[in-house]
ROZA-682239 format. One record per residue (C-alpha): x negated, y, z; residue number from 1; residue in one letter. Coordinates in Angstrom, 2 decimals, m for minus. Example, Ala and Ser with C-alpha at 12.3 -4.5 7.8 and 13.67 -1.06 7.14 Angstrom:
ROZA-682239
       xx       yy       zz   nr  rest
   m12.30    m4.50     7.80    1     A
   m13.67    m1.06     7.14    2     S
END
This chain:
ROZA-682239
       xx       yy       zz   nr  rest
    m0.83    15.41    m3.90    1     M
    m0.08    12.19    m2.14    2     M
    m0.37    13.45     1.37    3     I
     1.11    13.08     4.83    4     H
     2.88    16.44     4.30    5     A
     3.82    18.62     1.23    6     S
     1.18    20.44    m0.51    7     S
     2.57    23.70     0.61    8     E
     2.74    22.46     4.21    9     S
    m0.95    21.30     3.98   10     L
    m2.09    24.66     2.59   11     S
    m0.04    26.53     5.35   12     A
    m1.49    24.47     7.94   13     D
    m5.06    24.78     6.65   14     L
    m4.60    28.50     6.39   15     A
    m3.41    28.80     9.93   16     A
    m6.44    26.50    11.08   17     L
    m8.83    28.75     9.47   18     L
    m7.36    32.13    10.44   19     S
    m9.11    32.39    13.87   20     S
   m12.60    31.61    12.54   21     E
   m15.03    33.51    10.24   22     D
   m18.31    31.52    10.42   23     H
   m18.80    29.98     6.85   24     P
   m20.09    26.61     8.23   25     I
   m17.22    26.11    10.60   26     T
   m14.62    27.08     7.98   27     L
   m16.20    24.52     5.52   28     L
   m16.41    21.72     8.36   29     A
   m12.71    22.10     9.42   30     N
   m11.58    22.31     5.83   31     T
   m13.45    18.84     5.15   32     A
   m12.20    17.28     8.28   33     A
    m8.59    18.65     7.76   34     Y
    m8.30    17.34     4.13   35     I
    m9.82    14.07     5.09   36     Y
    m7.54    13.52     7.91   37     D
    m4.28    14.70     6.19   38     N
    m4.48    13.47     2.52   39     V
    m3.95     9.75     1.85   40     E
    m6.30     7.48    m0.11   41     R
    m9.62     9.48     0.12   42     L
   m12.98     8.12     1.46   43     N
   m15.09    11.32     1.23   44     W
   m14.34    15.09     1.45   45     V
   m17.17    17.70     1.80   46     G
   m19.25    20.40     0.56   47     F
   m22.60    20.77    m1.35   48     Y
   m24.09    24.12    m0.87   49     L
   m26.25    25.94    m3.50   50     F
   m29.46    27.10    m2.10   51     D
   m30.55    28.98    m5.18   52     G
   m32.13    25.93    m6.82   53     T
   m30.18    22.91    m5.92   54     E
   m27.10    21.66    m4.17   55     L
   m27.56    20.65    m0.54   56     I
   m25.31    18.47     1.52   57     L
   m23.11    20.61     3.81   58     G
   m20.21    19.92     5.97   59     P
   m18.20    16.66     5.27   60     F
   m16.16    13.74     6.46   61     S
   m16.89    10.20     5.41   62     G
   m19.86     7.99     5.09   63     K
   m23.33     9.37     4.95   64     P
   m24.02    11.06     1.50   65     A
   m26.66    12.09    m0.79   66     C
   m28.59    15.03     0.45   67     T
   m29.68    16.93    m2.57   68     R
   m28.19    17.12    m6.18   69     I
   m29.81    18.91    m9.08   70     A
   m27.65    21.47   m11.06   71     I
   m26.43    19.66   m14.19   72     G
   m26.65    16.12   m12.47   73     S
   m23.90    13.91   m11.64   74     G
   m20.34    15.30   m11.14   75     V
   m21.17    17.84    m8.59   76     C
   m24.14    19.20   m10.25   77     G
   m22.15    19.37   m13.51   78     T
   m19.28    21.14   m11.88   79     A
   m21.71    23.62   m10.54   80     A
   m23.38    24.04   m13.88   81     Q
   m20.09    24.50   m15.82   82     K
   m18.55    26.45   m12.98   83     K
   m15.28    24.69   m13.57   84     E
   m13.29    21.87   m11.70   85     T
   m13.97    18.46   m12.97   86     I
   m11.63    15.54   m12.50   87     V
   m13.05    12.09   m12.98   88     V
   m10.59     9.13   m13.13   89     P
   m13.34     6.55   m13.32   90     D
   m16.82     7.50   m11.75   91     V
   m18.52     4.54   m13.59   92     D
   m17.51     6.10   m16.92   93     A
   m18.99     9.48   m16.04   94     F
   m22.44     9.85   m17.76   95     P
   m25.04    10.31   m15.03   96     G
   m22.89     9.77   m12.03   97     H
   m24.65     9.57    m8.87   98     I
   m23.70     6.81    m6.58   99     V
   m23.60     7.95    m2.96  100     C
   m20.95     5.39    m1.91  101     D
   m20.29     2.64    m4.05  102     S
   m16.52     2.40    m2.84  103     N
   m15.81     5.79    m4.59  104     S
   m13.91     5.07    m7.97  105     R
   m12.58     8.59    m8.82  106     S
   m13.62    12.06    m7.87  107     E
   m12.70    15.73    m8.08  108     I
   m15.24    18.59    m7.79  109     V
   m14.39    22.35    m7.61  110     M
   m17.02    25.00    m7.80  111     P
   m16.92    27.80    m5.16  112     L
   m17.82    31.07    m6.85  113     L
   m18.43    34.50    m5.47  114     Q
   m18.80    37.40    m8.09  115     N
   m19.06    34.64   m10.81  116     G
   m21.99    32.89    m9.17  117     E
   m22.09    29.38    m7.69  118     I
   m22.32    29.18    m3.82  119     I
   m21.21    25.51    m3.41  120     A
   m19.00    22.72    m4.74  121     V
   m15.98    21.24    m2.91  122     F
   m16.12    17.28    m3.67  123     D
   m13.38    14.77    m2.94  124     I
   m13.69    11.05    m3.50  125     D
   m11.32     8.20    m3.68  126     S
   m11.65     4.45    m3.50  127     P
    m8.80     4.30    m6.05  128     E
    m9.14     4.77    m9.87  129     L
    m7.24     7.82   m11.23  130     S
    m6.35     9.11    m7.94  131     R
    m6.54    12.81    m8.96  132     F
    m4.28    14.18   m11.83  133     G
    m2.92    17.87   m12.45  134     D
    m0.90    17.95    m9.36  135     K
    m3.76    17.05    m7.01  136     E
    m6.16    19.50    m9.14  137     K
    m3.61    22.36    m8.55  138     A
    m3.18    21.51    m4.79  139     G
    m6.96    21.19    m4.16  140     F
    m7.71    24.36    m5.89  141     E
    m5.15    26.24    m3.98  142     K
    m6.84    24.90    m0.81  143     I
   m10.27    26.05    m2.20  144     R
    m8.81    29.53    m2.91  145     D
    m7.67    29.63     0.77  146     I
   m10.96    28.81     1.93  147     L
   m12.73    31.53    m0.44  148     M
   m10.31    34.08     0.74  149     E
   m11.19    33.14     4.45  150     R
   m14.93    33.37     3.60  151     L
   m14.40    37.05     2.40  152     G
   m17.57    37.24     0.25  153     G
   m19.80    36.01     3.19  154     R
   m22.69    33.77     2.00  155     R
   m22.94    30.31     3.28  156     I
   m26.60    30.05     3.03  157     L
END
């Protein structure tokens, strides 16, 4: 990942930051803020929480965002529906992309699953085309896994 520190250092530092807290919303908020502050060339980092019907805006860093996303809509809704990470090199080329910030050009969205069920998605946007590749995907999925381990099966909503 193109970051201020190495991917391993970022993951270790985030794990240390999260180690003294167990409230789900606090964990999500600090994860979003830490990634936003320590990874270069991003313009939005946050979470959409699944309420059983749709995705609801959760903790984030960046400009104000869309507040509700239907499952199957846009990149976030599609990642939730498919239960898989989606990397989008050019959001304008993604069918049904939902524009929350017109400066976003590429995006990566990772589902958060508990017992195989969607509980949230982790959404990261960049103002740069093709910002996210295999290396970034692996690094962000590792961060997602650290967060999920810290959540320890607790529900967010």
